[in-house]
N, C-alpha and C positions, 0 to 999 in steps of 0.2 A: 438724660440731658446732655447737651454738648456746650462747650465754651470755646470762645475764641478771643484773641486779643490782636490788635493791630497797633504798631508803633509808628508815630510820626516824629521826626527830628527837625527842630527849627534852629538854625545857626547862622553865623555871619563871620566875616573875616575882614581885617583892615586892608588887605592887599590881595592881588592875584586873581587868576581864573583857572587854577589848576585843580586836579582831582584829590578828593578827600575819601578815605576809607573809614566807614563806621562799622562797629560790631555791636550787635544787640544780643544780650544773654538774659536768661531768666532762671530762677530756682524757686521751687515751692517747698514749704516745710509745714508739717502738721504741729500740733502742740508739742512742746519740748524738743523741737527740731533745732539743729545746730545752725545758727545764723551766720557764724563766722567761717563756715566751711565752703570755700569756693569751688571745691572738687565736685560738688553736686550741680554746678551751673551748667545749663544746657545752652549751646550757642543756637540762637534762632536764626540769625541772618548776618551776612557780611555784605555791606552795600557800598558801592563806589558812586560818589556824586561829584559833579563839577561845580565849583564855586562860580556863581553867575558873574560877579564883579565885586570890587571892593565895596564894603559897607552896605551891601544889600542883604535883604532877608532871603535865606535859602531854606526851602522845606523839602524834605526827603521822606517818602514813605518807605518804611523798612521792606516793603515789597512782598512780604510773606506773612500771612496771618498764622499765628501759632495756636494750636489747639492742644489741650492736654486734659486727661482725666484728673490730674492733680488740681486743676483750677476749679473743678466742680466739687471737690471735697469740702465738707463743712469745716469751719474753723481752720482753714488753710491760709497761711501767709505766703504771698508770692512777691518776690523782689524782681524788678526789671533793671538791668544795668545797661548803659550805653557808653561806649568809649570810642575814641578815635585811635585807629591803629596806624600811627604815623610811620611805623617801621615796615608796613606792608609795601610790597613792590608797586602797587597801584596808587599809593598815596604819593602824589608828586607836589603837594602844596607845601611850600617851605615855611610859611607863616603860621602863627597861632590861629586857632579857630575858637570862636566864642559860642558855646552851647547856650542857646537862649531858652529853649523849652523842649520838653519831652512829653508827648501826649500818648497815653495808652487808652485806646478805645476798647473796652471790655464788653462782651455780650455773653449772656447765658441763654441758651435756647432749650426749652422743654418741648419735646415732640408731643403733638396732639395724639390723644388716644382715639382709635377708630370707634365710631358709634355704630350701634346695631340698627 
């Protein structure tokens, strides 16, 4: 079987129309895994999005589905983290950003067995 997840970020800003850089990471842990260890985080995507206008809803698709055998494992805990990288060269938005919602669309697909 295969698994995939797609991340959508919903956000707003009180001012401006400049660019914002988002980073999406994930980490999966089995039973007794270390939840406090960020060293295992895998960066899924770095996305630059332009704020449409002040006080409007902005929706950005992370742009990359991520697939992992870790997601298919039984009793696996996966965390997904999203952060704004305001120090990135491409982040030109001077104002704060309000993260409104993070949606993770998760799918698990089991291939069909061929029939005789």
